[in-house]
C-alpha positions, 0 to 999 in steps of 0.5 A: 887140426894136425897138418899133412901135406897139399898137392904142390905146383909141378917142381922144376928140376933142383939144380945139379950137385956135384959127385951126385946126379940123379942116378949116381946117387939112386945107384949108390943108394943101392949099393950101401942099403944091400949091405946094410940088409946083408947085415940084418937078415944074415942075422934073421936067417942065422937066428930061424936057423942055427942061433938056438943051438949054439947060444942057447944050449941048455934050453929045449928046441922050442925054448931055443927058438924063442929065445933066438927070435927073442933076440932078432926082436932085439934088433927092431927095439932100437930102430927107433932109437937110430931112427931119433938120433938120425932124424935129428943129425940127418935134417940138421947137418946133411944126409951123407954124414949120417948114411957113412956113420950108418954102414960103419956101425952095421958093419963092425957090429955085424964083423964082432957077431961073425967072432963071438963065443958061444954058450959052451965056452962063455955059458950067458955072456955069450948070448948077452953080446950076441944082444947088445951085437944086435941092438947096434945093428939095429940102430945102425937099421934104423939110422940107414933107411931114412937117408939112404931114401931121401938121397935118392928121392930129393936128387930125382929130377921130376916128380914123375920118376921119384917113385923110380929113384926113390925105389933104388934104396928099397930094392936093397933089401931084396938084394941084402936078403938074396945076397944074405940068403946066397952066402948062408946056403952056399956056405951050408952046402959046401962045409955041411950042416957038422961043420957049419954049426962047428964054425962056418957059420961065423963066414957070412958074418965076416964077410961084412967086413968087406962088404962095408969096404967097399959101401964106403968107396961109393957112400963118400962120393957123394953129397948132399941133395941140392934141396937140403943144401938150399935150405941150409945156405938159407938157414931155414933149417928145423933146431928140433926136428924131432920134436917139431915133427911130432909137434906139427905133424904126428898126424902124418907120422902115426898114419904112416907108421898105421900103414908101415907095420904089416908090410914089415909083418908082412915080409918077416913072417914070410923070409924069416918065420917061414923058415921056421915054420917049415924045418918045425919037422925034421926034414931037411929039404923042407928047409932047404924049400924055404930057403929056395923060395926066399932066394927066388923071391929076393932075385924076383924082387929086384925087379917086381919092387921097381915096377910097383913103383914106376905104375905109382909114378903113373896112377897113384901111391894110393891105389897101387899100395891098396892092392898089396895090403887087401891082396895079402891077407886074402892070399895068407891063408892059402901061402899057409896051405901051399908051405904045408905040402913040403913041395919046392915049387908049391912053397917058392910058388907061395913065396914069390905070390905073397912077396913080389905080387903084395908086399913090393905093391906096398914097398916099391912105392912106399920111399918116394911116399914117404918122403913127399908126406915130409917137407925137408927141414922135417923130411928126415925126421919124418920118415925115419919114425914112421918107418922105423917105428912101425917096424919095431911094431912089425919086428917081434913078429917071428916070436908072436908067430912061434907063440901063436902057432904052439897055441893053436895046436900047431895050426897057423890060423892064429897068425893068419888073424893076427896078419889080419888086424896089422892088414886092417890098421895097414889099410885104414892108414893108407886111406888117411893118408894124402896123395901125393905123386903128383905134387913137387917135394915141400920145402916149407910146411904148409898146412890142410884142414885133414 
């Protein structure tokens, strides 16, 4: 029978690593992931609202939106590849080196998107180049998440604070979305719609070059966690960590994927597809309400994400995660009804409840939980594969939701049914995964009968 983690005796804090206190590691992880997610989510916002007329000019509006979301989904397709490469390197040479490389790759790809010619200028070459750079973004994010999370989790002082420290890179998702939405909205408001489509849309992408320099300056000051360096110095690292975790712990990887899909699909639905759903009429006010709601929910996420993580340090990862996994699909019908009102206040309420109450209950504890599920030799590979494979399966959500919206005659109930299936998988997977919040980080593989 395949393995899953067993309870470990309470851990003692690892010896201090020069230049990397737990707080410093957590803050550095937060800054780095904020920049990475700014780049990734900026593309999502542009895909929902402006890429269709710029890169798919000859298509009718519906087809243009579908094509734009297809390029968005391509980034998710590259994430497992990034996870495999980064998992191998992160478990072999260290967390820090992979994190530096992922940040550089993301910054270069995003900056180049801001320099791309559009369809009226170079024809089909424009969307082709857009897809290539989106794939590069996907590779970078696939490499980033597990490394940033492990920097925070493996540096954590004790098991009672692992959820809190692990939530710092998770906060980077909300901070990146807040920054991307805020910059996008500000440039749009200052330039106006016509000037924005004419070229001002490039400004948020070009700003990535500045942000990456800041991120590198911080990230290069970190050292690898002591728990990893101890394993490296002892010569116990796995030679082929990705293959080993799939051979020896495939069940945990599979259940991690299952628990991840619906959480990621929910966030994409709320923060990306909902913008298109609101803008399907010709109401600029509705589109503005969606952007406002995303910004407010992202701002609240800076606080709600760590609060849910702290709660998971006290009562366990599974109860908190299940609260979100059960509550989200139950509320989803009301979410669409509130969006249909077009009221900015009600759209904001819908977004905050779905994202900050239910989604963040899953996302907050996720980093610590996924890190605790695997031992040090395989932790980067196992956590990265589970997280990123779940992401790629969820990445087509805007594309699928758009198709289901048209298939349902403009009503969202087929979308609700689709998310219901994903959450059923999530709930079953969550129940089958072990509770880990009171165990120490495993430094060797421990077998239990599943």
